[in-house]
TORLO-820490 format. One record per residue (C-alpha): residue number from 1; residue in one letter; z, x, y. Coordinates in Angstrom, 2 decimals. Last residue first. Layout:
BEGIN
i,aa,Z,X,Y
NUM,A,Z,X,Y .
...
***
This chain:
BEGIN
i,aa,Z,X,Y
285,X,-20.08,-26.19,9.92 .
284,X,-18.28,-23.43,11.33 .
283,X,-15.15,-24.52,12.53 .
282,X,-14.44,-26.52,8.89 .
281,X,-16.27,-23.91,6.59 .
280,X,-13.96,-21.15,8.25 .
279,X,-10.96,-23.15,7.54 .
278,X,-12.28,-24.04,4.33 .
277,X,-13.10,-20.42,3.09 .
276,X,-9.93,-19.20,4.93 .
275,X,-7.57,-21.11,2.99 .
274,X,-8.84,-20.17,-0.55 .
273,X,-8.98,-16.59,0.61 .
272,X,-4.99,-16.52,1.19 .
271,X,-4.52,-18.16,-2.31 .
270,X,-6.96,-16.01,-4.12 .
269,X,-5.26,-12.82,-2.22 .
268,X,-1.98,-14.05,-2.42 .
267,X,-2.05,-14.72,-6.54 .
266,X,-4.23,-11.54,-7.06 .
265,X,-1.88,-9.04,-5.13 .
264,X,-3.36,-5.82,-4.07 .
263,X,-1.24,-3.17,-3.10 .
262,X,-0.27,-1.00,-5.48 .
261,X,-3.48,-0.88,-7.64 .
260,X,-5.80,-0.63,-4.36 .
259,X,-9.38,-1.48,-5.03 .
258,X,-8.38,-5.29,-4.67 .
257,X,-7.79,-4.99,-1.00 .
256,X,-6.19,-9.01,-0.10 .
255,X,-2.98,-7.36,-0.50 .
254,X,-3.53,-4.58,2.73 .
253,X,0.15,-4.84,4.05 .
252,X,2.35,-5.53,0.80 .
251,X,3.70,-8.77,-0.94 .
250,X,6.93,-10.52,-1.52 .
249,X,6.33,-13.50,0.61 .
248,X,2.71,-14.30,1.69 .
247,X,3.58,-15.36,5.56 .
246,X,0.96,-17.94,6.66 .
245,X,0.13,-19.01,10.40 .
244,X,-2.06,-21.67,11.47 .
243,X,-3.63,-22.04,14.60 .
242,X,-4.75,-24.02,18.08 .
241,X,-3.69,-23.12,21.14 .
240,X,-1.06,-24.91,23.10 .
239,X,-0.32,-23.11,25.01 .
238,X,3.77,-22.71,23.85 .
237,X,2.22,-22.21,20.42 .
236,X,0.25,-19.46,20.84 .
235,X,3.13,-17.86,22.94 .
234,X,5.45,-18.54,19.74 .
233,X,3.24,-17.21,17.22 .
232,X,2.64,-14.46,18.26 .
231,X,6.31,-13.33,19.47 .
230,X,7.16,-14.19,15.86 .
229,X,4.14,-11.92,14.54 .
228,X,4.51,-8.88,16.25 .
227,X,7.29,-7.33,14.08 .
226,X,5.21,-8.34,11.32 .
225,X,2.66,-6.00,11.44 .
224,X,5.14,-2.90,10.89 .
223,X,7.54,-4.72,8.44 .
222,X,4.80,-5.25,6.58 .
221,X,6.57,-7.44,2.89 .
220,X,6.08,-10.87,3.47 .
219,X,2.09,-10.05,4.19 .
218,X,0.69,-12.18,7.14 .
217,X,-2.13,-13.96,7.33 .
216,X,-3.63,-15.94,10.59 .
215,X,-5.53,-18.36,10.80 .
214,X,-7.15,-19.00,14.35 .
213,X,-9.03,-21.82,16.47 .
212,X,-10.83,-20.14,19.11 .
211,X,-10.10,-20.36,22.88 .
210,X,-8.03,-17.40,23.80 .
209,X,-7.65,-16.61,27.13 .
208,X,-3.99,-17.51,27.48 .
207,X,-3.12,-15.28,25.07 .
206,X,-4.47,-12.12,27.75 .
205,X,-1.86,-9.86,26.71 .
204,X,-0.37,-7.59,24.34 .
203,X,-2.79,-8.79,21.02 .
202,X,-1.34,-8.58,17.56 .
201,X,-1.87,-6.44,15.43 .
200,X,-3.97,-7.63,11.86 .
199,X,-2.12,-8.72,8.65 .
198,X,-5.51,-10.52,7.76 .
197,X,-6.68,-12.37,10.86 .
196,X,-9.27,-15.35,10.80 .
195,X,-10.82,-16.30,13.69 .
194,X,-13.06,-19.22,14.59 .
193,X,-15.23,-20.36,17.06 .
192,X,-15.87,-17.57,19.41 .
191,X,-17.09,-19.07,22.32 .
190,X,-14.52,-17.82,24.76 .
189,X,-15.18,-14.19,23.90 .
188,X,-12.44,-11.50,24.75 .
187,X,-8.84,-13.09,23.80 .
186,X,-10.30,-14.03,20.83 .
185,X,-12.25,-10.51,20.62 .
184,X,-9.24,-8.65,20.21 .
183,X,-7.32,-11.28,17.87 .
182,X,-10.67,-10.32,15.28 .
181,X,-10.02,-6.73,16.71 .
180,X,-6.83,-6.42,14.87 .
179,X,-8.02,-7.92,12.25 .
178,X,-10.00,-5.01,12.08 .
177,X,-7.19,-2.61,12.07 .
176,X,-5.61,-4.24,9.01 .
175,X,-8.30,-6.98,7.78 .
174,X,-11.04,-8.61,9.76 .
173,X,-12.68,-12.27,9.97 .
172,X,-14.80,-13.46,12.61 .
171,X,-16.20,-16.74,13.95 .
170,X,-19.68,-17.63,15.04 .
169,X,-21.27,-21.13,15.57 .
168,X,-25.09,-21.67,15.97 .
167,X,-25.69,-23.26,12.82 .
166,X,-27.42,-20.39,11.72 .
165,X,-31.10,-19.43,11.01 .
164,X,-32.03,-18.75,14.61 .
163,X,-29.63,-15.77,15.20 .
162,X,-28.72,-15.45,18.84 .
161,X,-25.01,-15.79,18.36 .
160,X,-25.21,-13.58,14.97 .
159,X,-26.37,-10.69,17.34 .
158,X,-24.29,-11.57,20.65 .
157,X,-21.17,-11.38,18.63 .
156,X,-21.90,-8.28,16.66 .
155,X,-22.91,-6.67,20.33 .
154,X,-19.55,-7.87,21.68 .
153,X,-17.50,-6.43,18.76 .
152,X,-19.21,-2.90,19.29 .
151,X,-18.78,-3.15,23.02 .
150,X,-14.55,-3.64,22.40 .
149,X,-14.48,-0.83,20.16 .
148,X,-16.11,1.42,22.66 .
147,X,-14.11,0.07,25.48 .
146,X,-10.77,0.43,23.07 .
145,X,-11.64,4.13,22.44 .
144,X,-12.21,5.47,19.03 .
143,X,-10.17,8.16,17.98 .
142,X,-8.21,6.46,15.65 .
141,X,-11.24,5.45,13.86 .
140,X,-12.43,9.07,13.44 .
139,X,-9.10,9.72,12.03 .
138,X,-9.45,6.64,9.78 .
137,X,-12.44,7.76,8.45 .
136,X,-11.99,11.37,8.30 .
135,X,-9.19,10.09,6.14 .
134,X,-11.55,7.94,3.75 .
133,X,-13.94,11.03,3.07 .
132,X,-17.38,9.26,2.03 .
131,X,-18.29,8.79,5.87 .
130,X,-18.98,5.90,7.88 .
129,X,-21.74,6.28,10.56 .
128,X,-23.02,8.93,12.46 .
127,X,-20.38,9.08,15.04 .
126,X,-22.36,6.03,16.86 .
125,X,-22.02,4.15,13.78 .
124,X,-18.40,4.31,13.44 .
123,X,-17.57,1.02,13.86 .
122,X,-19.77,-0.20,11.52 .
121,X,-20.77,-3.97,11.59 .
120,X,-20.14,-6.38,8.43 .
119,X,-22.27,-9.29,9.29 .
118,X,-22.33,-12.55,7.39 .
117,X,-24.22,-15.54,7.08 .
116,X,-21.74,-18.06,5.24 .
115,X,-22.52,-20.38,2.61 .
114,X,-19.39,-19.23,-0.22 .
113,X,-21.30,-16.58,-1.36 .
112,X,-21.91,-15.05,1.62 .
111,X,-18.12,-14.29,1.80 .
110,X,-18.39,-12.82,-2.06 .
109,X,-21.24,-10.60,-0.24 .
108,X,-19.26,-9.53,3.13 .
107,X,-16.25,-8.84,0.94 .
106,X,-18.51,-6.55,-1.38 .
105,X,-19.52,-4.93,1.82 .
104,X,-15.70,-4.61,2.69 .
103,X,-14.85,-2.41,-0.29 .
102,X,-17.79,-0.36,-0.57 .
101,X,-16.73,1.27,2.75 .
100,X,-17.76,0.29,6.19 .
99,X,-14.74,2.26,7.73 .
98,X,-11.11,3.33,6.46 .
97,X,-9.41,1.63,9.24 .
96,X,-10.34,-1.72,8.27 .
95,X,-13.80,-3.16,8.45 .
94,X,-14.13,-6.42,10.49 .
93,X,-16.59,-9.48,9.06 .
92,X,-18.54,-10.80,12.00 .
91,X,-19.18,-14.32,10.75 .
90,X,-22.19,-16.84,10.97 .
89,X,-22.26,-20.36,10.03 .
88,X,-24.89,-21.43,7.30 .
87,X,-27.42,-23.92,7.42 .
86,X,-27.06,-26.58,4.15 .
85,X,-29.36,-25.51,2.47 .
84,X,-30.72,-21.59,3.57 .
83,X,-30.58,-20.45,-0.15 .
82,X,-30.95,-17.01,-0.56 .
81,X,-27.57,-16.51,0.91 .
80,X,-26.70,-13.97,3.69 .
79,X,-25.81,-10.39,4.37 .
78,X,-26.28,-8.12,7.01 .
77,X,-24.53,-4.68,6.88 .
76,X,-23.96,-2.44,9.73 .
75,X,-25.47,-1.21,13.58 .
74,X,-24.45,-2.40,16.61 .
73,X,-25.14,-1.55,20.55 .
72,X,-28.60,-3.06,20.23 .
71,X,-29.14,-3.88,16.71 .
70,X,-29.85,-1.97,13.18 .
69,X,-29.34,-3.81,9.91 .
68,X,-28.38,-2.84,6.08 .
67,X,-29.81,-4.97,4.26 .
66,X,-28.81,-7.74,1.94 .
65,X,-29.83,-11.16,0.68 .
64,X,-28.04,-13.08,-1.71 .
63,X,-28.53,-15.40,-4.74 .
62,X,-30.42,-12.93,-6.51 .
61,X,-26.88,-10.66,-6.82 .
60,X,-28.68,-7.06,-6.09 .
59,X,-25.50,-6.01,-4.28 .
58,X,-23.46,-6.70,-7.16 .
57,X,-20.73,-9.24,-6.20 .
56,X,-17.37,-7.61,-7.85 .
55,X,-18.54,-4.25,-6.66 .
54,X,-15.42,-2.24,-5.46 .
53,X,-13.94,-1.14,-8.48 .
52,X,-15.40,2.41,-7.88 .
51,X,-14.05,2.02,-4.47 .
50,X,-10.76,3.24,-5.65 .
49,X,-8.07,2.41,-2.65 .
48,X,-5.21,4.89,-3.23 .
47,X,-1.36,4.15,-4.25 .
46,X,-2.45,3.67,-7.96 .
45,X,-4.17,6.57,-7.39 .
44,X,-1.59,9.11,-6.05 .
43,X,1.27,8.04,-8.77 .
42,X,0.09,10.88,-11.13 .
41,X,-0.04,13.51,-8.29 .
40,X,3.29,12.47,-6.91 .
39,X,4.79,12.65,-10.67 .
38,X,2.90,16.16,-10.91 .
37,X,4.39,17.66,-7.56 .
36,X,7.90,16.86,-8.59 .
35,X,10.89,14.36,-7.96 .
34,X,9.15,11.30,-6.76 .
33,X,10.48,10.88,-3.48 .
32,X,10.48,14.57,-2.80 .
31,X,6.53,14.70,-4.22 .
30,X,5.66,11.73,-2.09 .
29,X,7.17,13.32,1.21 .
28,X,5.21,16.63,0.64 .
27,X,1.86,14.62,-0.30 .
26,X,2.38,12.49,3.25 .
25,X,3.03,16.07,5.10 .
24,X,0.11,17.32,3.26 .
23,X,-2.13,14.27,4.06 .
22,X,-0.89,14.24,7.72 .
21,X,1.12,12.09,9.14 .
20,X,1.78,8.37,11.07 .
19,X,-1.83,7.84,10.91 .
18,X,-2.11,4.00,9.92 .
17,X,-2.75,5.50,6.16 .
16,X,0.29,7.29,5.88 .
15,X,2.86,5.17,7.39 .
14,X,1.32,2.83,5.02 .
13,X,1.84,5.32,2.00 .
12,X,5.38,6.26,2.81 .
11,X,6.16,2.43,2.59 .
10,X,4.03,2.37,-0.95 .
9,X,5.92,4.92,-2.32 .
8,X,9.36,3.57,-1.03 .
7,X,8.59,0.20,-2.29 .
6,X,8.70,2.04,-5.82 .
5,X,6.00,0.92,-7.85 .
4,X,4.73,-2.05,-9.76 .
3,X,1.13,-1.96,-11.39 .
2,X,-0.77,-4.67,-12.11 .
1,X,-1.54,-5.76,-15.69 .
***
């Protein structure tokens, strides 16, 4: 049964995970909200991601072929269907601000089972790869320069575009920080065939340069991201861009992440996933 927590705890955790405070400050505030250090420690596992729950599709699933790879300018996890009929489209899967972890690898396999070649780049590859400590990964990602991030996204696009085993069409899909990077890639890359954004920051400039159809998923309780939602949608519509936007009422940022007991919402995640797969199949076939 899914845990339901006081929304103040979840909002506080969201602020912490997006660089708004140190862990020490977060725990002090959580202790104040819960009434005791013991209560705060009891609630913490529900707020944090539990990657022991990440593998819903085994890395050894015989329906898939997956491997860690390194290409010019990018390194990450590449996974594809073992059978190549029909010929698949290709998707860049961009991770959250916790890096290329077990959950994102699992999402890559889920998407590959839907019939796509999926490449999940590690945006911390130049720093030695995503560390096991999630707080350290967040800090490293927060320190990345925009030009370096754009270079990794561009390299990933070129890698997938060069594959002879796909339709030649490349889409991108990302969550949280990664959703923002999908928006940025749509601005930068006119040949992107589709973009799927889960609760990602909107671009401030360059919207006129977007060519890819976009699917935008927003969480109803995500005030931080949703602050830019209306203006982005209005700009896309005013310029005749192809896009779909959905708000999932009553759910939190990161509602797709099923390693997070407090924020995951199974119903919203399933609805968004179905829309995502249909959208990618439409534009990458």
